Structures are given as structure tokens and as C-alpha cells.
KEKE-3310 file (N, C-alpha, C; in steps of 0.2 Angstrom, whole numbers, plus 5000, padded with zeros to 4 digits):
npx = (5007:4998:5000:4997:4984:4982:4984:4978:4966:4965:4968:4959:4956:4948:4936:4927:4926:4914:4906:4906:4914:4928:4935:4937:4943:4954:4962:4965:4975:4985:4990:4993:5001:5012:5016:5019:5029:5040:5049:5051:5039:5046:5055:5047:5042:5054:5060:5051:5048:5041:5037:5038:5044:5042:5026:5024:5027:5021:5009:5010:5009:4996:4988:4994:4989:4975:4975:4976:4971:4960:4946)
npy = (5033:5038:5052:5053:5049:5062:5073:5072:5074:5086:5095:5096:5082:5075:5078:5078:5065:5051:5049:5035:5028:5033:5023:5016:5023:5025:5014:5012:5023:5021:5011:5013:5023:5018:5010:5015:5028:5023:5028:5039:5037:5029:5037:5045:5036:5035:5046:5053:5067:5082:5094:5108:5104:5089:5089:5095:5084:5075:5080:5078:5064:5061:5067:5060:5049:5053:5055:5045:5032:5019:5017)
npz = (4589:4593:4593:4578:4578:4587:4579:4568:4571:4580:4569:4560:4552:4552:4550:4538:4540:4543:4558:4561:4554:4560:4570:4560:4552:4559:4563:4552:4547:4557:4554:4540:4544:4550:4543:4531:4536:4544:4550:4555:4565:4574:4578:4585:4595:4604:4608:4613:4607:4599:4590:4577:4565:4566:4567:4556:4546:4552:4548:4533:4532:4535:4525:4516:4515:4518:4504:4496:4506:4512:4520)
capx = (5001:4992:5003:4996:4977:4979:4986:4971:4960:4967:4969:4954:4956:4943:4930:4923:4925:4908:4906:4906:4922:4932:4938:4942:4951:4961:4967:4970:4979:4991:4994:4999:5009:5016:5022:5027:5030:5040:5055:5046:5037:5050:5058:5040:5040:5060:5063:5044:5052:5037:5041:5034:5045:5038:5020:5023:5028:5014:5005:5010:5006:4989:4987:4994:4985:4968:4972:4977:4967:4955:4945)
capy = (5034:5043:5057:5055:5051:5069:5076:5072:5078:5094:5099:5093:5080:5069:5083:5072:5057:5050:5048:5028:5026:5035:5019:5012:5027:5028:5009:5011:5028:5018:5003:5017:5026:5012:5004:5022:5032:5020:5031:5047:5035:5025:5042:5049:5034:5035:5052:5057:5073:5083:5100:5110:5098:5083:5090:5095:5077:5071:5081:5075:5056:5062:5070:5057:5043:5053:5056:5038:5028:5016:5016)
capz = (4584:4595:4588:4571:4578:4589:4574:4563:4574:4580:4564:4555:4546:4555:4549:4533:4540:4547:4564:4560:4552:4563:4573:4555:4550:4566:4564:4546:4548:4561:4549:4536:4547:4553:4537:4527:4540:4551:4553:4560:4568:4577:4582:4591:4600:4605:4611:4612:4605:4598:4586:4571:4560:4569:4566:4546:4545:4552:4545:4527:4532:4536:4521:4510:4519:4514:4496:4495:4511:4510:4527)
cpx = (4996:4995:4999:4987:4973:4978:4979:4967:4961:4967:4964:4951:4955:4937:4925:4923:4920:4908:4908:4909:4927:4938:4939:4948:4956:4966:4972:4976:4985:4993:4998:5005:5015:5022:5026:5030:5037:5045:5050:5040:5042:5052:5052:5041:5047:5059:5056:5046:5043:5037:5038:5037:5040:5032:5020:5024:5023:5009:5003:5009:4999:4986:4987:4991:4978:4969:4973:4971:4959:4950:4940)
cpy = (5036:5049:5059:5055:5059:5074:5078:5077:5084:5099:5100:5089:5073:5074:5080:5069:5056:5046:5040:5024:5029:5031:5015:5015:5028:5021:5008:5019:5026:5015:5007:5021:5024:5008:5010:5025:5029:5022:5036:5042:5029:5031:5046:5045:5034:5039:5054:5064:5077:5090:5103:5105:5092:5083:5094:5088:5072:5074:5076:5067:5057:5062:5065:5050:5046:5054:5048:5031:5025:5016:5015)
cpz = (4585:4594:4583:4573:4582:4585:4571:4567:4576:4575:4557:4549:4547:4553:4546:4534:4544:4550:4566:4561:4555:4567:4565:4554:4553:4561:4557:4543:4550:4558:4544:4538:4549:4546:4529:4529:4546:4554:4557:4566:4577:4579:4588:4595:4607:4611:4616:4610:4599:4594:4581:4566:4560:4565:4558:4544:4546:4550:4537:4526:4533:4527:4514:4509:4516:4507:4494:4498:4511:4516:4529)
residu = (GLU:MET:SER:LEU:SER:LEU:VAL:ALA:ALA:ASN:GLU:GLY:TYR:LEU:ASP:ASP:VAL:PRO:VAL:GLU:LYS:ILE:ASN:ASP:PHE:GLU:GLU:ALA:LEU:HIS:ALA:TYR:GLY:ASN:SER:ASN:ALA:LYS:GLU:LEU:MET:ASP:LYS:ILE:GLY:VAL:ASP:GLY:ASN:TYR:ASP:ASP:ASP:ILE:ALA:ALA:GLU:LEU:LYS:LYS:VAL:ILE:GLU:ASP:PHE:LYS:ALA:ASN:GLY:VAL:TYR)
# end
């Protein structure tokens, strides 16, 4: 889950989220990632590997969440 949060923050995905909504956004993003990208989340949790492919997959999860998410 921390990987999702870090990518969201470092890549500017939080720039348009009001400060008072950051916690809600993060909680909803984690729930979304765990239900819609479980295999990816499990893989990161097991081996901790983080490469360009993983980063791209995380960005895709965040983009999908932002397109469809309510937070």
C-alpha cells in the first residue's frame, strides 16, 4: 500500500486532491488497489521488488482509480 501512496505523491497524482481529502483519497486508493490489483499488491508485498514495470503498473492502478474513484 505504501508503494501506491508514494507513487501517487511523487508523480503528482495528489496535486488536484484537496488537502483535507488526502487521507480519504489514500484509504480509497488502498482499497481499490487491494481489490482491483491484488496480484500486483501481493507481489510487491512478498518480494519488495520495485522496478520500472512495477512503477508503470502502479501508475495505471492510480490512473484507473482517479478516473473511477470516489473519495
